[in-house]
N, C-alpha and C positions, 0 to 999 in steps of 0.2 A: 499338788497345786497346779492348776492349769496355767498355760502361757497364753496371754492375750496381748495385743499391741497396746501401746500407751493410749492411743486415741479411743480404743474400745473401753479401756479403764475409765477415761474421763466421761464416756458416754454413759457409764453405769452411774456416775454421780450427778450429771447435769440432765435436765429434761430436754426434750427434742428441740425446742426453740433456742434454749441456751447453748446447746451443743452446736447448732448450726452457726451461731455467732462466734463461738470459740474456734471452730474449725476455720472459718474465714480469717480469723486473727492469727491462727497459729503459725502460719508460714510467713507472716509479715514481721519485719524487724521491730524490736521494742523501741518506743519512743526515747530519744536521747534526753539526758538530764545532767546538770552540773552542780557541783558544791562550790560555793564561794568560801575561801579560807578567811574567816573573820579575824583570827588572831594575828594576821599579818599587819593589821592596822596599828596595834599597840596604842601609842599616844594619840593617833588620829581617832576621831570619833568613829566607832564601828559602823554606824549607819552611813557616814560619809564615805568610807572606803567601799562599802557595799554599793552605794549609789554610783561611785566612780566606775567600778568594775562592771556594774549592771549596764551603765550607759555605753561602755566600751564594747562589750559583747553584743549589745542590742543593735549595733551597726551592721552586723552580719547575721544575727540569730534573733528570732522572736522568742523571748523569755516569758514564762507564765508560771504563777504559783500553782502547786497542786491543790486539789480539792479536799485533801485529807485534813481532818481536824478532830477535835475532841472538846465537847462543851464550848463551841464556838471559837476555840482557840486553834489557830491554823498551824499545821506543820509545814513550814516553808523553809526548812533548812537546805533543801535541794530544789532546784527549779528546772521545769521542762525546758528544752531548747529545740526550736524548729528552724532549719535553715530557710532564709528568705527566698522566695521563689525567683526573684529577678537576679539573683547571684549565682555564680558558678558553684557547683557542688564542691564541698570540702569537708574535712573531718574536724570535729571539735578537738581531737588529739593533736592536730597540727596547729591549732590557734596559739598565737604567741603568748597569751596570758596563761594558757595551760602549760607551755614550755617554760615559763617563768614560775610556774606552780603558785599562781594566785587563785586559780580554779583548778579543779580536776573533775574528770568525767565519773559519775557514779549513778548506777541504776536506782531509779526512784524507790522501788519496793524495798531493796536492800538497805537503803538509808533509813527506812522506818523502824527497823529492828533496833537501831541505836537510840532513836528518839523515843521508842517505847521504854528503854531502859531508864531514862530520866536521870542521867549521870550528874551529880553535884561535884564541885571542885575539891571538896574535902573527903570524897569517897576513895577507898582503895578499890581499883577496878582491874579486872582481868578480862582479856579478850582471847578466847581460845580459837584456834584455827584461823589465825589473823591475816594470812597472806591472801591477795597480794598487797592490798593497802587500804581499801576504801573505808571500812568501818573503824579500824584503828585511828586513821587520820581524823575521821568525824568525831570520835571520842576525844582525842587529844586536842583537836581544835577547840572543842566545847570547854575543856578544862582550862586551857591556856586563855581563851577569851575571857572566861570569868575570873580566873586567878590574877591575871595581869591588871585588871581593873581594880581588884581589891587589895592585893598585896605587893606585887612586884613594882608597880608604878607608884602607888601611894599618892596619886594626884590630889586626892581630897580626903579630909578626915573622915567624911561620912562613908566614902566607898570602902575604905580598909576596915571600918568598924562593922561592916556587915558580915565579914568572914568569922567563922568560929575562932576563938582565941585559945586554942589548945596547941600543944607542941608538936603533935604528930599529924598536922595537916598534910594532905596528900598531893593533889593536883598533878599526879603522874599516873601513867597507865602501864600495866604489864601486858605484853602481847606475846602469845606462844604460837609458834609454827613449827611442826614436827619435821617438815621437809627442809633440808639444809639450803637447797638452791633457792626455794621460795622465801625462806628467811632472809637471805642476802637481798633479794628483790625488795622485800618489805623494808629492810633498813634503808636501802638506797632511796626508796620513795618517801619514807618518813623524813629523811634529812633534807631532800630537795624541797619538801614543803615547809622547811624551817621548823620542823617538829623536833624538839630536843627533850621532851618530858615523857618519853616511851622507852621502857626497858624491854628489848626483844629477847626472848629466850627460845630454846629449841629442845622441848622436852616431851617425852611420852606422856600420854594422859594420866597413867597411874602414878607417875612421878609428881605431878602437880598437887594432887590432893594429899599425897604422902609428906611432901615437903611443906605444903602450905595448908594445913588443915584449919578450916573455919577462920580464914584470914581476910577474905574480900567482902566489901559492902555491896558490890555489883559485879555480876559475871555475865558476859555475852558469849552465847554458844551458837555460832552460825555453823552448824554441823555439816560434816561431809555427807553429801546425799547423792542420789542417782542422777541429778542434774537433768531430769527428764524433760523439763521445759525447754532446755537448750538443745535437746536432741533432734529438733527439726533440721539441724545442720547435717545430720546423717540419717537418710531414709532407712537404712538397715536397722538403726537403734529404734526407730519408731515402730517398724513392723515386726521386729523380733525382740520380744521383751520376756526375760526369765523371771517369773515371780518368785522362784526359790531364792535367787540372788537378792531380790528386793527384801524378802523376809530376813535373810541373813544380815543385810545392811541395817534393817530396822533393829535387829537384836544388838548389833554394835552400837548404834545411836543411843539405844536404851542404856547400855553399859556406860558409855561416855557421859551421858547426861547425869546419871546417878553418881559417878565419880566426881564430876564437877560441882555437883550439889554439896559434896563434902568439903569443898574448898570455900563455901559460902558461909559467911558469919549468920548466926541466929538473928533474924529480922532482916537479913540481907535479901536482895532480889536478883533473880536470874531470868534472862531472856533466851529462849530456845527457838531458833528459826531455821528454815531450809528454803532453798530455791526450787522446790518441787511441789506438785499438787498431789503427790502420792499419798494416800491415806495411811499406808503401812509406815511411812516415814514421818508422819505428822501426828494425827489424832491417836494412832495406835501407840506411838512412843509415849505421848503424854499420859495415856491411859495406864500403860505399864509402870510408869514411874509413880503415879498416884496410888496404884495398888500397893506398891512396895513401901512407900513412905507416906501413907495416908494420914499418919499422926504427926508427922514431922514437917510437912510442907502443905501449902495451900495454893491452888490455882488462882491467879488474879485475873480479873477482866483486862484484856488488852485495850488501852485507852485510845480507841479509834472508832469514830462514828460510822465510817464508811465500810464496814466489814460485810462480806458476802454471807449468804445464808449458811448457817452451821450444819455440821454433819454429825449425827448421833450414832448412826449404824451403817453398815456396809455388808452386802450379801447376807442380809437377815441376821447379822450378828451385831449386837450392841457394842459400841466402842466407848462412847462417853455418855454420861447422863445428859439430859436436856439442859440442865443448869450449867454444867461444866462446858458443854459444846458451844454455848453462847459466848463463853469468855475468850476463846481462841479467835484468831483472825486468819481468814483466807483472802488472798488477793488474786483476781483472775484477770488475764490480759484483755478479755472482751468487755470487762466492767471497768477496770481501773487504768487501762492503757499502760500497764507495767508487765514485767515478767511474772510468771506464776510464783507465789511466795506464800509462806505460812509463818505465823508468829505466835508464840505462847509465852506466858509470863508467870513465874513462881515466886512465892515468898517462903522462906525457911522460918518455921515457928518454934522449932526445937532442935537441940543438937542431934547430929546424926552419928556421933562417935564420942568416945570417952577421952577427950583430950582438952587441955586448957585452951581457951580462946586467946589467951594472951601468952604467946610463946616467949621464952627467954632466950635471946639471941647471943651467940658468942661475939666476943670483941672482934672488931674488924682488924685484919692485918693485910695492908696493901702497900706495895712498894711504891708509893708516891709521896710527894712533899706538899702537904696542904698549904695553900696560900689564900684561903678565903679571908675576906675582910682585909685584902692586901692594901687598900687605900689608907685605912686607919693605921696599918702597921708601919707604912713607909712615909706617911705625911709629915711627920715631925721627926723622922729619923735619918740622919745623914752622917752618922758616926762611922768611923773607920772599920768597926767590927762587922758591918754589913758586907755580905758577899757582893762582889762586883757583878757576878752573873745574875743574882736575884734583883739587884738594883736595876740592871739593864733591861731585865724582863719586865719589871713594873713600868719603866720608862717608856718601853715600846707599847705596852698595853694602854697606858694612859694617853699616848699619843694618838690612839685610835678613837676609843669611845667609852672606855670603862671609868665609871665613877664609883657607884656602889649599887649592888643588887642584893638585898639581904636574903633572898630566898634561893640564891644559887651559890654553889661552891666552885671555886676555881682552884685547880691544882695541876701540877706538872708531873709527868712521868719522865722517862729518860729522854724521849724524843718529841714529846708533844705537850702542849698546854690544853687542858680539857675542862669541861663544865658538866655539871649534873645538878638536878634539883636537890636542894639540901634535905628535903623530907625523904627522898629516895636513898640518900646516902645514910641518913639516920636510922632508917628502917632496917638496914643490914640484910637485906633480902639476898644479896649476893653470896652470903655465907651458906645458904642452903643449896646453891647450884654452883658447881666449880666452873672455872674457865669461861666465865661470862663477864663481859665489861659493862659497866653501867654509866659510862660517860660518852660524851661526843668530843672529838678533837677539833679545836678551832684554830690552832697554830702549830706549825711545825718548828721544832727548835733545831738550829744549825750551830754546831760548835766551831768556834774559831780558837783552836788550841794555841796558835802562835801568839794571839793577842789576849788569851785567857778571857774570852768574851763569848756571848751568845747572840744570835740573831733570830728573830721570830719571823716566820713566813706565814702570812694569814692564809687560811683555807677558805674555800668558797662559801662554806656554810655560815660564816660570820655575817654575810650580807643578808641572807634570809632570816637569820636568827636575831641579830643585834643591829641591823641597818637602821631601825628606828632611833637608836642611841647615838649613832655616829654624827659627830659635829665636825670632824676633820677628815681629809682625804675622801671627799664626797662630792659627787656630781649628780645633778638631776638631769634625767633624759626624757625625751618625748616619746610619743607612740611609735613614730617611724624608726627611731634609733633602737627601741626595744624590739621591734620586729626583726631588724637586721641583726641585732645581738643574738636573738633566739635562733636565727639561721646560721649561727656560728661564724659571723663575719667580723673581720677586724675594721674598726671605725676610727676615723680622724676627727679631731675636734680641737679648735684653737684654745680652749680652756685647759687643755692638757699640758700646756708649756710648763706650768709651775709644778707639775707632778711627775716630771721626767724620772724614769727608773724607780717608780714607786708603785704601790698597789692602791686602787681606788674602788670604793663602794659606789655602785651606781644605784640611784633612787628613781622610781617612777611614782609620780604623784605622792611623794613623801614616803614610799615603801621601799625598803632595801630589796633589790631584785638580783643583783649579780656583783661579782668581784672580777676586776680585770687588772692586768699589769700594763703600765704605760712605758712604751719604748719608742723613741723618735716621734713623739707627738701622736702616737697611735695607741689605742688601747688594744691590747692583744687578748683575744678571746681564747686563751689557751691554758689558763692557770688552773683549770678544773678538769 
């Protein structure tokens, strides 16, 4: 197989005029885009929160909706952002709303693969190759935004009745990242965004389908690829391209896609995407999978009206039929003003293995003390048989914000108070993979052996996750204070006099953004 440069390969695909436009665009940076985290609004109207963040960002950046749509329905989950010309250059990454994780920077094309998946809150969802964070956060944000309206908040009878009334409702995501360092980065970014409905695992691809055969309703496979669109950063990569390595990578992608199809339920759907324009890693992989499982899966049309022209053959070899080639989606930088991207979508129509779709899970054995529904447990109980430590713990919790959240389980380990979605706990997924925790710690427990008592120290995540519920130990801050806070500054405020030597949740426009400790009328920006 001959070696040619990346640009020469693109030249084989595009006609002369299109290639001229592509080449002009190739060395230019991709247009910036942002994702607004809708779930942070909780009891606020989601559109109100969106408008507040939109108007704040618009002071420095021009925001615009993308043209992507399907049957006149716009895909506007992510917005293009362009720095205003009359202002000094700065990065979206340094914006104080990004530092507070009310928004995050996400490439427009990459966001579309999640939207093509059409995740519903009652789906069991698996995100493979999840790091560093963008797609997992987008899925989790969608699940939380929908589910909090229907079940967690229960503001109206109508909203809760829309959700399916079965016992195994999901509203959580399983994200897999095989690289241990990237897994830690993924967890950190999820927590900073106030995302607590994601179970992050670190497993090889063959373990997933072996442990979870035909388990998931939706699977996202943003496969490892050659990243050729990003290689303009290295001229050597552009001009020296080994097609043998590309072919080997294509074979690996095919194996990975086949294995992850085995984790998909019958009638479940899977999106396969890459951030490359390489035919070997895109249409060729789709073709190979269809050949192997022609009677088990079907290729669905990617619901996107703005797709580029399809590719049926390459170098006089047919890859996909005309009908199937029209179903996949290619995004080109000179057409869509995004990075080069490829999206395909599959549905599983028959079982790929002889296993029961409904697995029997072993009984959970965890060294924790469950305290779910703790309010009802202690509301009318003050008898001497109650342990002092448990009573003190509930007293501390209720002094902050907790009243009752039926879809969450609260439990304590030896050193922390933790939370997890009840549906995740009841699924017992952790029995299939050892040494994986499925909860997020929100309080640290300090033992006072002398007085036989416990003290709870809040952790920073409670502001992002439960700030909407906080009615005590709360202060509302303005834009300027949030800016200074995100610069890791200690601030003075006369309102802090009544909170001396306490922890306070700071809210911005009603949204919990941070946790600070108050010392000598100053909130110390150090507790995280």
